[in-house]
N, C-alpha and C positions, 0 to 999 in steps of 0.2 A: 516106672512108677512116678517119676517127676513129670512126665508128659500126661499121665492119666489123672493125677491129683487135681489140677485146675478144672478139668472136665467134670470130675466127680463133685467137687465143691460147687461148681456152677449148676449142675443138675439138681443137687440137694436144695440149694437156695431157690432155684426156679420152681421146683415142686412145692416147696414150703410157701413161697409167695402166692402160688395159685390156690393151694388148699386153704389158706387162711381166709379167703373170701367165702368159703363154703362151710367152714367149721367155726362155730361161735362159742365153743367151750372156753371157759375162763383160762385154763392152762395154756391153750393155744394163743389166745389173745394177749396174755401176759408175755409169752415168748415172743410174739410179734412186736410188742412194744419195746422189749429189750433189743430186738434186732434193729428197730428204728434208731435206738440210741447208738448202736454200733455203726449204723449207716452215717450218722453225723460225724463220728470219729474218722471213718473212711473218707468222708467228704473233705474234712480238714486236711488229712494226709494227702489226698489227691490234689487239693488246692496248693499245698506246699510244694509238691512235686512239679505242678504246673508253673509256679512262680520261679522255682530254680531253673526249670527248662527255659523259660523266657529270658532270665538273666544270662544264662550261658549262651543262648542264641544271640542275644544282643551284644555280648562281649565278643563273640566270634565275628559278628558283622562289623563291629567297631574297629577290629584289628585289620580289616581289609582296606586297601587304599582306594580312594575315590571321594567324590564330592558328597556322597550320601552317608558318610560316616557320622555326620552330625545327628542324624535321626536316632541311631542307637544310643548316643550319649544323652539325648533328650529323654528317651524312654527310661534309661537307667537313673537319670536325675529325678524324673517324676516318681519312680518307684521308691527311691531313697527318701525323697521329700515326704511322701505320704506316710511312709513307715515312721520317720522321725516325728512328724506332726501327730500321728496317732498315738504313739507310745509316750510322747512328751507332754501333750496337752489334752489327750483324750479325744473322744468323738461325740461329745455332748453338743447340744445346741449352743451356737456362739463360739465354738472352738475353731482354731485355724484349720483343722482338718476338714470340718464340714464347710467352712467358708470356701476353701479351695475346691471342694467337690461341687458346691452349688454354683460357684462363679466361673469355674474353668472346665471341670469335667462335664457337667450337664450341658453347657452351651456347645462344647465340642461334639457331644453325642447328638445334639439336635442338628448341628451342621452336617454331620455325616449322614444322619437319617434323611435330611432334606435333599441330599445328593441322590438318594434313591429315586426321587420323583423323576429325574431325567431318564433313568434306566426303565422305569415303569412306562414313561411316555414313549420311549423307543420301542419297547416290547409291544405296547398297544398299537403303535403305528404298523408294525409288522403283522400283528395278529388281526387287525381290522381291514386288511386288504380284501375287498369283496371279490374274490376269485372263484369261490365255490359257494354252494348253498349254505353250508355251515357258517362260513364267514359272513355271508349276508345276514343270517339270523343273528349272529353275534353283534354285528354293526347296528342292526335295528334295535335289539335289546339294549345296547349301550346308549343309543340316542334317546330311547324312551326313558331310561333311568336318569340320564343327564337332564332331560327336560323336566322330569318330575321333581328333581332336587333343587331347581332354581325357580325363582318367582315367575319367570317368563312362561313356564309350563302351564300355569293356571290361566295366563292370558291367552295362550294358544287354544286351550280347551279345558273346561272345568273337569273333564273326565280323565285327564292325564295323571293326576295324583292317585286316583283309584286304580288305574291301570298299572302304575308303578307299584302300588301296594300289592296287587295281585301277582305281578311278576316276582316280587321279592318273597311273597308268602307261599307260592305254589311251585313254579318251575325252579327257582333258585334253591329253595329248600329241598326239593326232590333231588337235584344234582348234588347238593351238599351231602345229603344222606347217602347217596350212592358212593360218593368219594369216601365218606367216613366208613362205610361198610367195607369197601375195598382196602382201606388202610387197616381196619381191624382184622380182616382176614390175612393180610400180609404180615401184620405183627404176630398173629397167632401162629402162622406157619413158621416164621423166623424163630419164635420162642420154642416151638416144638423141636425144631432142628438144633437149636443151641442146647436144650435140655438133653436131647438124645445123643449129643456129641457129634452130630453130622456137620454142624457149622462151627468151624474153628478159626475163623478170621480174627477173633478177639485175642487169640494166642499168638498172633503174628504169622500164621500160616495162610495157605490158600484154600 
């Protein structure tokens, strides 16, 4: 019974989340709003579990010998500092919590995000090797887009911006729609498998 209960709960919730899009009766919509309220509670509980997991993991890493022990201490110090600032002075505009977030957290996020540009450049270098016909088409499309996005494109030819607009409006949108259709079909198949109890990976099984 303990093994079947999570599957039954998941199936009922899945069927309810699907049918609420097709049934507009007021009792169903009211029940759906109440479920959304419960989802917020579950989100907070899951966030708390995640924070506890991060703290325990950092404590275990800090107990290991090595030069990298300083990083778990920095993480734990940051968590404690933000909790103290949030509960002590609030999170309103001008508070120390928001100052730390705007002047430390946001710049660090921008720094990490900027590092992704090197990985993108590396992936583009590997993908743009013109070894096959598909790679040649990809290289030509990329060059056309790059020329159309810089002022030199209009100097080369006044038709470059219009060609870029056509590429972005027709072939790119067609490929995007095909990808979205594939993603939708995959999500639908996975949802059906979860509701039917065929997919049990979320229970820790295979």
